[in-house]
PAPA-444679 format. One line per 5 residues: their letters; for each residue x, y, z of N, C-alpha, C, CB. Coordinates in pm, whole numbers. Atoms other than C-alpha are relative to their C-alpha. Glycine has a CB too. Layout:
% PAPA-444679
A	X Y Z X Y Z X Y Z X Y Z ~ ...
//
This chain:
% PAPA-444679
MGRWE	129 16 -65 1794 -10180 -95 0 -138 66 -118 16 -102 ~ -1 127 -71 1772 -10452 170 -131 -73 -12 31 22 143 ~ 120 80 16 1529 -10736 156 -98 20 113 35 -145 -9 ~ 87 -24 -113 1388 -10633 494 -83 127 -15 80 6 126 ~ 76 -123 20 1256 -10307 356 -144 -33 -36 65 86 -110
PNARG	143 29 22 877 -10282 334 -37 -1 -148 -85 102 72 ~ 63 2 132 658 -10339 28 80 -78 -104 -19 139 -48 ~ -74 83 96 858 -10618 -134 -87 -31 -121 47 -131 67 ~ 88 34 112 555 -10709 -346 -10 116 -99 -140 -38 52 ~ 7 -117 86 522 -10355 -481 130 25 -74 -37 123 81
RLEQA	-130 -17 65 893 -10333 -551 22 -106 -107 113 -6 103 ~ -12 106 101 881 -10667 -732 -84 34 -124 -45 -136 59 ~ 86 -38 112 591 -10546 -946 66 109 -83 -138 46 50 ~ -63 -111 72 770 -10223 -1035 124 -48 -74 36 113 97 ~ -121 51 64 1097 -10404 -1108 -35 -84 -123 83 -83 99
ALELF	41 85 113 919 -10658 -1329 -45 84 -118 -112 -95 42 ~ 49 -83 110 741 -10391 -1531 113 75 -68 -104 99 52 ~ -116 -69 58 1064 -10198 -1579 80 -96 -89 90 57 111 ~ -81 96 76 1253 -10507 -1691 -74 -53 -122 40 -116 89 ~ 77 44 116 972 -10630 -1916 6 106 -109 -147 -29 39
GERGF	-9 -109 97 981 -10288 -2082 137 11 -62 -36 131 67 ~ -137 -14 48 1359 -10284 -2114 46 -120 -84 94 19 117 ~ -54 122 61 1430 -10645 -2210 -103 -84 -75 62 -85 106 ~ 105 86 52 1096 -10792 -2308 -37 -104 103 45 -66 -131 ~ 50 97 -97 889 -11043 -2119 81 -129 -2 -147 -30 -27
EQTTA	-67 130 12 1058 -11357 -2251 144 4 51 0 -45 -146 ~ -141 -9 -39 1410 -11231 -2178 20 35 147 69 103 -86 ~ -11 -38 -141 1336 -11132 -1819 -23 -123 88 -103 112 35 ~ 12 114 -91 1389 -11388 -1543 -49 46 137 135 -73 13 ~ 41 -29 -138 1249 -11408 -1192 120 47 81 -64 -125 66
AAIAE	-122 -41 -72 1607 -11379 -1065 34 146 -29 118 -91 -39 ~ -29 -140 35 1657 -11051 -1253 -100 94 66 -3 19 -153 ~ 101 -83 -65 1330 -10915 -1116 33 14 148 -143 -61 -18 ~ -34 -3 -143 1429 -11009 -761 121 90 25 27 -143 52 ~ -120 -82 -17 1772 -10852 -803 -33 149 -13 107 -40 -104
RAGVT	37 -141 21 1624 -10527 -940 -80 53 119 -82 16 -130 ~ 83 -41 -112 1376 -10517 -650 76 1 132 -120 -92 12 ~ -79 3 -122 1652 -10575 -396 -44 -108 98 -7 133 67 ~ 41 113 -85 1516 -10906 -267 61 -128 -58 -157 -11 8 ~ -51 128 49 1612 -11269 -300 -100 -62 -97 29 -96 118
ERTFF	88 71 91 1474 -11496 -567 -105 -79 79 81 -96 -92 ~ 94 71 -87 1314 -11694 -286 -115 91 40 72 -55 125 ~ 105 -97 -34 1124 -11381 -182 -93 20 -118 61 135 43 ~ 84 -12 119 1003 -11342 -539 -103 -113 -2 85 -4 -130 ~ 90 115 8 855 -11693 -528 -93 -12 120 81 -126 -14
RHYAD	98 -7 -110 691 -11626 -193 -120 84 -42 65 60 128 ~ 106 -91 43 489 -11355 -364 -68 -44 -130 56 138 -18 ~ 53 34 132 443 -11495 -716 43 -142 -39 48 101 -106 ~ -32 136 45 428 -11846 -861 99 3 -117 -127 -75 -41 ~ -91 -16 113 606 -11726 -1176 -9 145 -47 -35 -100 -116
KREVL	-6 -140 43 684 -11407 -1365 -130 47 -65 115 20 -97 ~ 129 -39 58 347 -11413 -1545 -95 52 107 -64 -119 -74 ~ 93 -38 -107 167 -11383 -1213 22 143 49 14 -96 115 ~ -21 -141 -33 328 -11043 -1156 -103 84 -75 146 45 -35 ~ 93 -74 85 103 -10926 -1438 -147 -30 29 29 -30 -144
FAGAL	139 44 -17 -212 -11113 -1331 -42 -18 145 -21 -127 -73 ~ 32 19 -141 -202 -11114 -952 -122 80 44 120 39 86 ~ 114 -84 -37 -467 -10840 -938 -135 -57 -37 15 133 -63 ~ 128 57 44 -733 -11064 -1092 -87 -43 118 25 -120 -92 ~ 77 42 -117 -837 -11203 -753 -62 121 71 88 -79 98
VMKDL	52 -123 -61 -876 -10852 -611 -116 54 -84 111 107 14 ~ 108 -45 89 -1082 -10755 -917 -124 -85 17 46 -4 -147 ~ 113 92 -17 -1301 -11063 -877 -73 30 130 49 -147 -1 ~ 63 -28 -129 -1364 -10992 -510 -73 134 -1 104 -1 112 ~ 63 -132 9 -1441 -10628 -584 -128 -7 -83 97 101 -62
LVGAV	120 16 84 -1685 -10718 -864 -113 -68 76 34 -80 -126 ~ 101 77 -72 -1868 -10977 -656 -56 79 118 59 -134 49 ~ 44 -80 -115 -1879 -10752 -351 -87 117 -41 120 50 77 ~ 79 -115 46 -2008 -10453 -545 -138 -42 -49 74 73 -110 ~ 131 49 44 -2286 -10657 -705 -85 -36 122 16 -124 -93
AEAPA	73 38 -122 -2384 -10797 -364 -49 122 77 89 -86 90 ~ 35 -120 -76 -2391 -10448 -213 -87 99 -77 125 69 44 ~ 85 -90 80 -2590 -10288 -495 -140 3 63 -7 -46 -150 ~ 136 -7 -55 -2933 -10164 -387 -90 -107 -60 -60 139 -25 ~ 92 104 47 -3208 -10424 -414 -79 48 -122 -97 -39 112
SASPL	77 -55 113 -3385 -10191 -658 81 8 -130 -50 138 36 ~ -84 -10 119 -3089 -10196 -899 -29 -115 -95 150 2 38 ~ 16 104 102 -3146 -10385 -1223 131 -77 -10 -40 62 -139 ~ -126 74 19 -2890 -10654 -1313 105 84 -72 -26 -129 -78 ~ -96 -82 74 -2729 -10414 -1562 52 115 86 -65 54 -128
EATAG	-45 -108 -90 -2717 -10130 -1306 98 -53 104 -121 66 70 ~ -92 60 -98 -2557 -10359 -1048 134 -32 -65 -62 -127 62 ~ -123 33 73 -2306 -10475 -1307 78 126 -34 -33 -78 -128 ~ -67 -127 34 -2229 -10121 -1422 70 59 123 -102 102 -57 ~ -62 -50 -123 -2164 -10016 -1062 124 -79 38 -100 -3 114
AIAAV	-114 86 -33 -1935 -10313 -1007 118 25 -93 -41 -147 -6 ~ -107 -26 98 -1738 -10250 -1326 61 139 25 -55 -9 -146 ~ -53 -133 -32 -1706 -9880 -1235 88 -5 124 -115 101 20 ~ -82 15 -120 -1571 -9983 -893 138 -56 -35 -70 -91 104 ~ -129 52 47 -1300 -10189 -1064 77 110 -73 -21 -124 -93
GAMMQ	-63 -111 70 -1232 -9890 -1286 63 100 96 -100 71 -88 ~ -54 -94 -100 -1181 -9669 -979 129 -55 60 -104 27 111 ~ -121 62 -54 -930 -9916 -839 115 13 -100 -25 -149 34 ~ -104 -6 102 -739 -9922 -1168 45 144 -24 -50 -62 -130 ~ -33 -141 21 -751 -9544 -1202 111 44 95 -125 88 20
QRREL	-101 -37 -100 -540 -9514 -887 140 -47 -39 -37 -57 135 ~ -128 58 42 -265 -9717 -1058 20 17 -150 7 -149 39 ~ 6 -18 145 -299 -9574 -1408 131 -28 -71 -43 139 -30 ~ -126 19 72 67 -9565 -1504 47 -145 6 108 92 59 ~ -38 141 -10 139 -9916 -1374 -90 -86 -88 -8 -47 146
VRQRQ	93 74 85 -172 -10044 -1551 39 15 -147 -146 48 23 ~ -43 -22 139 -52 -9888 -1875 127 -78 -32 23 150 -25 ~ -124 75 22 295 -10037 -1838 -30 -149 -14 100 25 117 ~ 38 140 3 140 -10376 -1770 -64 -36 -134 -97 -32 115 ~ 73 31 122 -86 -10355 -2074 92 -4 -122 -109 101 -23
VVVDA	-97 2 109 205 -10277 -2307 67 -138 -6 108 113 18 ~ -64 132 -7 372 -10600 -2190 -96 -108 -49 48 -30 144 ~ 99 102 37 54 -10806 -2226 -28 6 -150 -132 19 79 ~ 31 -15 142 -25 -10666 -2571 112 -50 -91 -29 145 -31 ~ -115 41 82 325 -10754 -2696 23 -151 1 124 70 49
NPELR	-28 142 -16 300 -11122 -2601 -127 -82 -18 61 -27 137 ~ 121 79 25 42 -11365 -2751 -40 -90 117 19 -84 -124 ~ 31 87 -115 67 -11603 -2453 -66 80 112 129 -68 51 ~ 58 -84 -105 -10 -11319 -2213 -138 51 -39 93 118 31 ~ 134 -41 46 -301 -11197 -2426 -99 -114 21 3 42 -149
ERELA	87 116 -22 -444 -11548 -2413 -32 -17 148 67 -127 -55 ~ 22 12 -145 -399 -11560 -2037 -96 108 48 134 10 77 ~ 90 -108 -39 -573 -11224 -2005 -145 -33 -39 44 132 -66 ~ 135 41 40 -871 -11358 -2200 -56 -104 97 2 -57 -144 ~ 45 100 -97 -888 -11654 -1963 -38 66 133 111 -106 24
KMSTL	33 -71 -125 -882 -11420 -1663 -131 76 -16 114 98 40 ~ 126 -71 24 -1162 -11213 -1819 -118 -97 5 3 73 -137 ~ 104 102 -5 -1363 -11531 -1861 -33 -37 144 42 -124 -79 ~ 19 29 -143 -1312 -11609 -1493 -77 112 69 135 -22 68 ~ 73 -114 -57 -1430 -11260 -1401 -146 -2 -44 67 133 -40
GAALT	137 11 49 -1737 -11307 -1620 -79 -106 75 -1 -31 -148 ~ 67 107 -75 -1819 -11633 -1443 -30 45 143 88 -127 2 ~ 23 -49 -136 -1779 -11469 -1102 -113 102 2 129 63 57 ~ 106 -100 10 -2002 -11181 -1209 -134 -68 -23 30 99 -114 ~ 122 78 21 -2262 -11428 -1335 -48 -59 131 23 -112 -104
GALRD	35 58 -130 -2255 -11604 -999 -53 104 97 120 -70 61 ~ 45 -107 -89 -2293 -11277 -811 -141 46 -37 98 118 -3 ~ 134 -39 44 -2596 -11185 -1021 -102 -109 34 -1 28 -152 ~ 90 110 -39 -2750 -11530 -967 -30 6 150 62 -136 -36 ~ 19 -11 -145 -2698 -11479 -593 -100 109 35 133 27 69
RGVGE	101 -106 -20 -2917 -11168 -627 -139 -45 -46 42 128 -76 ~ 129 51 45 -3194 -11386 -769 -25 16 -148 -108 66 75 ~ 12 -18 144 -3129 -11311 -1135 6 -138 -66 112 94 -56 ~ 2 127 72 -3211 -11601 -1369 130 -24 -76 -116 -5 -96 ~ -127 40 62 -2927 -11791 -1534 29 72 -132 0 -149 -24
LTARL	-24 -62 130 -2968 -11657 -1888 25 149 14 -118 -25 -94 ~ -17 -144 -21 -3010 -11297 -1776 132 29 69 -117 58 83 ~ -127 -20 -72 -2717 -11329 -1537 119 -14 -95 13 -100 116 ~ -111 22 93 -2489 -11469 -1807 9 111 -105 -14 -135 -69 ~ -1 -107 101 -2592 -11215 -2071 48 132 59 -140 18 -60
TAEAG	-39 -126 -65 -2554 -10926 -1828 148 0 35 -84 24 125 ~ -141 8 -38 -2218 -11045 -1699 91 10 -123 28 -132 75 ~ -84 -4 121 -2077 -11103 -2047 -4 138 -65 -47 -106 -101 ~ 8 -137 52 -2206 -10765 -2163 85 93 86 -147 49 -3 ~ -81 -82 -91 -2046 -10609 -1856 148 -15 -25 -31 -35 144
IAVFR	-142 23 28 -1711 -10770 -1929 37 62 -135 32 -151 0 ~ -27 -62 131 -1735 -10657 -2293 11 152 13 -110 -37 -102 ~ -5 -145 -22 -1810 -10300 -2182 131 36 68 -120 48 85 ~ -125 -27 -71 -1516 -10315 -1942 118 -4 -97 21 -101 115 ~ -113 15 92 -1279 -10437 -2215 8 117 -98 -11 -132 -76
VAFDS	2 -112 94 -1387 -10166 -2460 40 129 71 -140 14 -64 ~ -31 -122 -77 -1373 -9892 -2195 147 1 41 -90 10 124 ~ -140 12 -44 -1039 -10016 -2063 94 28 -116 27 -139 57 ~ -85 -19 116 -886 -10029 -2410 5 147 -41 -49 -85 -117 ~ 6 -142 33 -1001 -9675 -2483 82 82 100 -146 49 -3
WVNDP	-67 -74 -108 -872 -9548 -2148 150 -22 1 -59 -39 133 ~ -141 31 -13 -538 -9725 -2146 81 52 -118 20 -149 15 ~ -72 -44 119 -449 -9617 -2499 -12 149 -30 -47 -77 -118 ~ 19 -144 22 -557 -9253 -2473 44 76 124 -147 32 -34 ~ -48 -72 -118 -347 -9042 -2235 -92 115 42 138 54 -26
DAAEL	90 -109 -32 -615 -8773 -2252 -140 -47 37 -9 95 -117 ~ 132 55 -32 -905 -9007 -2171 -44 44 138 1 -154 -9 ~ 57 -29 -132 -1136 -8930 -1884 42 -111 95 -156 13 -7 ~ -31 104 -96 -1098 -9131 -1566 -77 -126 -36 -33 46 144 ~ 58 127 41 -1174 -9499 -1615 -143 -21 50 86 -113 49
PDVVR	141 19 -39 -1493 -9507 -1402 -96 81 -88 -20 41 145 ~ 84 -81 87 -1631 -9226 -1620 -10 -61 -140 55 143 -9 ~ 1 65 131 -1532 -9407 -1939 -90 -124 6 145 -40 -44 ~ 86 117 -19 -1703 -9721 -1803 -147 42 -1 35 -73 132 ~ 140 -45 -6 -2023 -9533 -1720 -49 46 -138 -16 115 103
ASFVE	38 -45 134 -2027 -9366 -2063 -19 -118 -95 106 97 -56 ~ 12 119 84 -1976 -9705 -2226 -129 -76 29 120 -92 19 ~ 127 64 -33 -2274 -9849 -2037 -118 80 -57 -15 -15 152 ~ 105 -83 62 -2485 -9554 -2153 -8 -31 -149 28 153 23 ~ -3 33 142 -2377 -9632 -2509 -61 -137 -25 143 5 -53
LKAVT	57 133 15 -2465 -9999 -2464 -152 5 10 56 -95 107 ~ 144 -14 -15 -2812 -9905 -2343 -60 62 -127 -35 86 124 ~ 50 -63 123 -2855 -9679 -2648 -1 -99 -116 85 123 -36 ~ -10 99 108 -2741 -9955 -2883 -109 -105 13 139 -68 1 ~ 99 106 -17 -2972 -10215 -2733 -144 49 -6 22 -70 132
SGE	137 -53 11 -3271 -9983 -2727 -33 47 -141 -19 114 98 ~ 22 -38 140 -3226 -9901 -3096 8 149 -23 -133 -49 -45 ~ -9 -146 17 -3157 -9531 -3042 118 40 -84 9 69 135
//
């Protein structure tokens, strides 16, 4: 496979996930990923700062999607409804890449450093969601509580979905989880 072939970034991601699965995260080098993808190591570093970023590069896309979905929610939507819609939109994006997302999660779950990094990325997403809710005129406390609840719902729904091959589609799992949250908070 020549380096001039299209979708170098996608090939690098696939190669990294394969190698992480075969050799483990720690034993896999950027050079090995580049070789498997059929590109130079220099090309790898044009796309990713390091091998960890192969696993976390989608965080910016998720952040933009969350913020955009909250901004585009109808004015009549409550903060929780806007958040639920935004989280479901992220779920729809992930649903399209289900197998890659599962492969990625196996790698993250097996490595304490990567789990810690994932928690930091979730915190960043929560802060972005809080900001998007504030931009809608939601007060600080309500925005923070709603955003953190939304991230918690996402994490629970995601965990259920990624670990159950028979689970419904992620947006549906997210919506069902928000319904459950509403039931829990209303005392039902």
